[in-house]
C-alpha positions in Angstrom: 175.2 57.6 76.2 171.6 56.6 76.4 169.1 58.0 78.9 166.4 55.8 80.2 163.1 57.7 80.6 161.1 56.5 83.6 158.3 57.9 85.7 161.0 59.4 88.0 162.4 61.5 85.2 159.1 62.3 83.5 157.3 63.6 86.5 159.7 66.6 87.2 159.8 67.4 83.5 156.0 67.3 83.2 155.7 69.5 86.4 158.1 72.0 84.9 156.3 72.2 81.6 152.9 72.3 83.3 154.0 75.1 85.6 155.3 77.2 82.6 152.8 76.4 79.8 149.8 74.5 81.1 148.8 76.6 84.1 147.1 79.9 83.4 148.1 81.2 86.8 151.8 80.2 86.3 152.8 83.8 85.6 151.4 84.8 89.0 152.6 81.7 90.9 155.4 82.8 93.2 156.4 79.5 94.7 156.2 75.8 94.0 157.5 72.4 95.0 157.4 68.7 94.1 158.6 65.5 95.7 158.7 61.8 95.0 158.2 59.7 98.1 160.9 57.1 97.6 160.5 55.3 101.0 157.0 53.9 101.4 157.8 52.0 104.6 159.8 54.5 106.6 159.6 54.4 110.3 156.2 55.7 111.6 156.5 59.2 113.1 160.1 59.8 111.9 160.5 62.3 109.1 162.9 61.5 106.3 164.4 63.6 103.6 163.5 62.2 100.1 166.0 61.7 97.3 167.1 65.3 96.5 167.1 64.5 92.8 163.3 64.2 93.0 162.5 66.9 95.5 162.2 70.7 95.0 161.1 73.6 97.1 161.4 77.0 95.4 162.1 78.7 98.8 165.1 76.6 99.3 163.6 75.0 102.4 163.7 71.3 103.2 161.1 68.8 101.9 160.3 66.0 104.4 157.9 63.1 104.5 156.6 61.4 107.7 154.7 58.2 107.6 152.0 58.6 110.2 150.4 55.1 109.9 149.8 52.4 107.3 149.3 54.2 104.0 149.3 57.7 105.7 151.9 60.3 105.1 152.6 64.0 105.9 154.6 65.8 103.3 156.1 69.1 104.5 157.6 71.9 102.3 159.4 74.0 104.9 158.9 77.8 104.4 156.5 77.4 101.4 153.3 78.2 103.4 151.3 81.4 102.8 152.8 83.3 105.8 156.3 82.7 104.6 155.7 83.5 100.9 153.6 86.6 101.5 150.3 85.2 100.1 147.4 86.6 102.0 143.7 85.8 102.5 141.9 82.5 102.9 141.9 81.9 99.1 145.6 82.3 98.8 146.6 79.0 100.3 147.8 77.3 97.2 147.1 74.0 95.4 148.4 70.5 95.9 148.2 67.5 93.5 149.1 63.8 94.2 149.8 60.9 92.0 150.4 57.3 93.0 153.7 55.7 92.0 153.1 51.9 91.6 156.4 50.2 91.9 154.7 47.0 90.9 151.9 47.8 88.5 150.0 44.7 89.7 149.4 46.3 93.1 146.9 48.8 91.8 147.5 51.4 94.4 146.0 54.9 94.4 146.8 58.0 96.3 144.7 60.9 97.5 145.1 64.1 99.4 143.2 64.0 102.7 144.2 67.5 104.0 146.2 70.5 102.9 147.5 73.1 105.4 149.2 75.9 103.5 148.2 79.0 105.5 151.0 78.6 108.1 154.7 79.0 107.4 155.0 75.5 106.0 153.0 73.8 103.2 151.7 70.5 104.6 150.0 67.9 102.6 148.4 64.7 104.1 148.3 61.8 101.7 146.6 58.4 101.9 147.6 55.5 99.7 145.3 52.6 99.3 144.8 49.3 97.4 142.0 48.8 94.8 139.9 47.3 97.6 140.0 50.6 99.5 142.3 49.3 102.3 145.2 51.4 103.3 148.6 50.2 102.0 152.1 51.6 102.0 153.1 52.8 98.5 155.2 55.5 96.9 153.7 58.7 95.4 154.5 62.1 94.0 153.2 65.5 95.2 153.4 68.9 93.6 152.3 72.2 95.1 151.9 75.8 94.0 151.5 78.9 96.2 150.3 82.1 94.5 
């Protein structure tokens, strides 16, 4: 049996290795999560549950993605926010990273985080995907989060 290594299998493996070995605060990190947004053109305003093979929430809570407009997404890790995990203080909100996932490499999309809200009970990450010319466009992406 041969296993094909793709971006989809590499991202979770890299996240795991980074969280264990590459992050100096990993020993203190209590909770984490990651997700691959596998539906770039979901209905606007309707949350969907991404492929569970490529979504993880250390609290066991759901991970949902809601497209809020063209190239705009809200990623929610239920129960991973500071008030649920016991993190305290304004500096304890956690960290979020995003990476674009270009299904067709010729599209030249990028992704960036526009807002992070991790001080409530859920960890919410707002993401914007855009073309090389700066115009918003619907595209898949990956997000990883860590809460101290």
